[in-house]
C-alpha positions as CSV (number, residue, x, y, z in Angstrom):
1,X,98.8,88.0,133.6
2,X,99.4,86.8,137.1
3,X,103.0,86.0,136.1
4,X,104.4,89.4,136.9
5,X,106.9,89.9,139.7
6,X,107.4,93.6,140.7
7,X,110.9,94.2,142.0
8,X,110.9,97.9,141.2
9,X,112.8,99.9,143.9
10,X,115.1,97.0,144.9
11,X,118.8,97.6,145.1
12,X,121.7,95.5,143.7
13,X,125.3,96.4,144.0
14,X,127.5,94.2,141.9
15,X,128.7,93.8,138.3
16,X,126.8,92.2,135.3
17,X,127.0,90.7,131.9
18,X,125.2,92.1,128.9
19,X,122.3,90.6,126.8
20,X,118.7,91.2,125.7
21,X,117.1,93.2,123.0
22,X,119.2,96.3,123.9
23,X,122.2,94.3,123.0
24,X,120.6,93.2,119.7
25,X,119.9,96.8,118.7
26,X,123.5,97.7,119.5
27,X,124.8,94.7,117.4
28,X,122.6,95.7,114.5
29,X,123.8,99.3,114.6
30,X,127.4,98.1,114.9
31,X,127.0,95.8,111.9
32,X,125.4,98.7,109.9
33,X,128.5,100.9,110.5
34,X,130.9,98.0,109.8
35,X,131.9,97.5,113.4
36,X,132.7,93.9,114.5
37,X,129.6,92.8,116.6
38,X,131.8,90.6,118.7
39,X,133.0,93.7,120.5
40,X,129.4,94.1,121.8
41,X,128.6,90.4,122.1
42,X,131.8,89.6,124.0
43,X,131.8,92.8,126.0
44,X,132.3,91.0,129.3
45,X,131.1,92.7,132.4
46,X,129.6,96.1,132.7
47,X,129.3,98.2,135.8
48,X,125.9,98.8,137.2
49,X,125.3,102.6,137.2
50,X,124.8,103.7,140.8
51,X,126.1,100.4,142.2
52,X,128.1,102.2,144.8
53,X,125.3,104.6,145.8
54,X,123.7,104.1,149.2
55,X,120.5,102.0,149.4
56,X,117.4,104.1,149.2
57,X,115.8,104.8,152.6
58,X,112.5,106.0,151.1
59,X,110.0,103.5,149.5
60,X,109.9,103.3,145.7
61,X,107.2,105.4,144.2
62,X,106.3,104.7,140.5
63,X,104.9,107.5,138.3
64,X,101.4,107.1,136.9
65,X,102.9,106.5,133.4
66,X,105.2,103.8,134.8
67,X,102.2,102.1,136.4
68,X,100.3,102.3,133.1
69,X,103.3,100.6,131.4
70,X,103.4,97.9,134.1
71,X,99.7,97.2,133.4
72,X,100.3,97.2,129.7
73,X,103.2,94.7,129.8
74,X,101.0,92.5,132.0
75,X,98.3,92.5,129.4
76,X,100.9,91.8,126.6
77,X,102.3,88.9,128.6
78,X,98.8,87.5,129.0
79,X,98.4,87.7,125.2
80,X,101.6,85.8,124.7
81,X,100.5,83.2,127.2
82,X,97.2,82.6,125.4
83,X,98.9,82.5,122.0
84,X,101.8,80.1,123.0
85,X,99.4,77.9,125.0
86,X,97.3,77.4,121.9
87,X,100.4,76.7,119.7
88,X,101.9,74.3,122.1
89,X,98.6,72.5,122.6
90,X,98.5,72.1,118.8
91,X,101.9,70.4,119.0
92,X,100.7,68.1,121.8
93,X,102.7,69.9,124.4
94,X,102.0,72.0,127.4
95,X,103.3,75.6,127.5
96,X,105.1,76.7,130.7
97,X,104.7,80.5,130.9
98,X,107.6,82.6,132.0
99,X,107.5,85.1,134.8
100,X,108.0,88.7,133.9
101,X,110.1,90.7,136.4
102,X,109.8,94.5,136.6
103,X,112.8,96.2,138.0
104,X,114.4,99.6,138.3
105,X,118.0,100.4,137.8
106,X,119.4,96.9,138.5
107,X,118.2,93.3,139.2
108,X,119.6,90.0,140.3
109,X,118.6,87.0,138.2
110,X,119.7,83.4,138.1
111,X,121.9,84.4,135.1
112,X,123.6,87.1,137.2
113,X,123.2,90.7,137.9
114,X,122.0,93.2,135.3
115,X,121.5,96.9,135.0
116,X,118.8,98.8,133.1
117,X,121.6,99.6,130.6
118,X,121.5,96.0,129.4
119,X,117.9,96.4,128.2
120,X,115.2,93.8,128.5
121,X,116.4,90.2,128.7
122,X,115.4,86.6,129.2
123,X,117.2,84.3,131.7
124,X,116.8,80.6,130.8
125,X,118.1,79.5,134.2
126,X,115.1,80.9,136.0
127,X,112.7,81.1,133.0
128,X,112.0,84.8,133.6
129,X,111.8,87.9,131.4
130,X,113.3,91.0,133.0
131,X,112.5,94.6,132.1
132,X,113.2,98.1,133.5
133,X,110.2,100.1,132.2
134,X,112.6,103.1,131.6
135,X,113.7,101.1,128.5
136,X,110.5,102.3,126.8
137,X,111.8,105.9,127.0
138,X,115.0,104.8,125.3
139,X,113.1,102.9,122.7
140,X,111.1,106.1,121.8
141,X,113.8,108.7,122.2
142,X,117.1,106.9,121.2
143,X,115.8,104.3,118.7
144,X,112.8,106.2,117.3
145,X,110.4,103.4,118.0
146,X,107.4,104.9,120.0
147,X,104.0,103.4,120.6
148,X,102.2,100.3,121.8
149,X,103.4,98.0,119.0
150,X,107.1,98.6,119.8
151,X,106.5,98.2,123.5
152,X,104.6,95.0,123.0
153,X,107.2,93.7,120.6
154,X,109.9,93.9,123.3
155,X,107.9,91.6,125.6
156,X,107.0,89.2,122.8
157,X,110.7,89.1,121.7
158,X,111.9,88.1,125.1
159,X,109.1,85.6,125.5
160,X,110.3,84.2,122.1
161,X,113.7,83.5,123.8
162,X,111.7,81.5,126.4
163,X,110.0,79.5,123.7
164,X,113.4,78.9,122.1
165,X,114.6,77.6,125.5
166,X,111.5,75.4,126.0
167,X,111.8,73.9,122.5
168,X,115.6,73.2,122.8
169,X,116.5,75.7,120.1
170,X,118.6,77.8,122.4
171,X,120.6,74.8,123.6
172,X,121.2,73.7,120.0
173,X,122.4,77.1,118.9
174,X,124.6,77.5,122.0
175,X,126.2,74.1,121.3
176,X,126.8,75.1,117.7
177,X,128.3,78.5,118.8
178,X,130.8,76.7,121.1
179,X,132.1,74.7,118.1
180,X,132.2,77.6,115.6
181,X,134.6,80.4,114.7
182,X,134.0,83.8,116.3
183,X,132.3,85.2,113.2
184,X,130.1,82.1,112.8
185,X,129.2,82.2,116.5
186,X,128.2,85.9,116.1
187,X,126.1,85.1,113.0
188,X,124.3,82.3,114.9
189,X,123.6,84.6,117.8
190,X,122.2,87.3,115.5
191,X,120.0,84.6,113.7
192,X,118.6,83.4,117.0
193,X,117.8,87.0,118.1
194,X,116.1,87.6,114.8
195,X,114.1,84.4,115.0
């Protein structure tokens, strides 16, 4: 895909709000252990690790493995573009592909500032998917989900949020959440993640 923006090596030094597939995984684990998911969903602001560190003076140098992953996510994004373009065409609509932003450690989006700890996320305000490729190590080591399928699923999941945004699903769910109890709001949020 040509819709990849590489911001790896950039520096951001502020605070952020949580979201994305990393949050979904934490919510599902919390629910499994009987912990109220609102603790995670309403976590407020999180510090960006290393936010107070000085800005790097040397240029960013990606490892060969990270460059392979960057190429891989670009190919996966192109597959989602082809698929959704066909589906939207079948509905008589035009698909507007999102940009995919690669970052390291932290990034600024139209939705605010985020650290790699948040995990991959979609920002509807700028229609971009954000990922720090180090998430794939966490996916393999912490969540026991190695391999190309799991890696592709992450990108497809975040692009799914873009489709929800384009079709107005996200707006409808957010409107319902604002008028719902906390537990119903959390249930709707989890349903939208699972969709």
